[in-house]
C-alpha positions as CSV (number, residue, x, y, z in Angstrom):
1,M,128.6,75.9,77.2
2,P,129.3,79.6,77.5
3,T,127.9,82.0,74.9
4,V,130.5,84.7,74.1
5,L,128.8,86.5,71.3
6,R,125.4,86.9,69.6
7,I,124.9,88.5,66.2
8,G,121.4,88.2,64.8
9,S,120.3,84.6,65.0
10,F,123.9,83.4,65.4
11,R,125.1,82.3,68.8
12,F,128.9,81.9,69.2
13,H,129.8,79.5,72.0
14,F,132.3,76.9,73.4
15,Y,131.8,73.5,74.9
16,S,133.6,72.9,78.2
17,D,135.0,69.4,77.4
18,E,137.0,70.1,74.2
19,Y,140.5,70.7,75.7
20,N,142.2,68.4,73.2
21,E,141.3,70.4,70.2
22,P,142.9,73.5,68.7
23,P,141.2,76.9,69.4
24,H,137.8,77.0,67.7
25,I,134.3,78.4,68.0
26,H,130.9,76.8,67.6
27,V,128.1,78.8,66.0
28,A,124.5,77.7,66.6
29,T,121.6,79.0,64.4
30,P,117.9,78.0,64.3
31,D,118.8,75.7,61.3
32,G,121.9,74.0,62.6
33,E,125.4,74.4,63.9
34,C,129.0,74.8,62.6
35,K,132.4,74.9,64.0
36,F,135.4,77.0,62.9
37,W,139.0,76.6,63.7
38,L,140.5,79.9,64.8
39,E,144.2,79.3,63.8
40,P,143.9,79.5,60.9
41,I,140.3,80.3,60.4
42,R,138.6,77.5,58.5
43,L,135.4,75.5,58.6
44,A,135.8,72.4,60.8
45,M,132.2,71.1,60.9
46,N,128.8,71.9,59.5
47,I,125.4,70.4,60.4
48,G,122.4,71.6,58.5
49,L,123.6,75.0,57.4
50,K,123.5,76.2,53.7
51,P,126.6,77.5,51.9
52,H,125.5,81.1,52.1
53,E,125.0,80.9,55.9
54,I,128.5,79.4,56.3
55,R,130.0,82.3,54.2
56,E,128.1,84.8,56.4
57,I,129.3,83.1,59.6
58,E,132.9,82.9,58.3
59,K,132.9,86.6,57.6
60,L,131.8,87.2,61.2
61,V,134.4,84.9,62.6
62,F,137.1,86.8,60.6
63,K,135.7,90.2,61.8
64,N,135.6,89.1,65.4
65,E,138.8,86.9,65.3
66,K,140.7,88.7,68.1
67,F,137.7,88.8,70.5
68,L,136.9,85.1,69.9
69,K,140.5,84.0,70.5
70,E,140.7,86.0,73.7
71,K,137.4,84.5,75.0
72,Y,138.6,81.0,74.0
73,N,141.8,81.5,75.9
74,E,140.1,83.0,78.9
75,F,137.7,80.1,79.1
76,H,140.1,77.2,78.4
77,N,143.0,78.5,80.5
78,N,141.0,78.9,83.8
């Protein structure tokens, strides 16, 4: 599960066995984990995170959209 970005307590990563899903990013925090689809950006899963944490993460996903898509494609196309 490669980590592609860390911002504060947020760890943005992929799982290696999810080839059948659309492009997405997992974000782990000390309190839980969520997953965002990248095309279009929207919440796909939330385990244990509060709404304000999800909004903060969503802003970071939008801000880093190009980078996250590039890393997703690099990892899953190799």
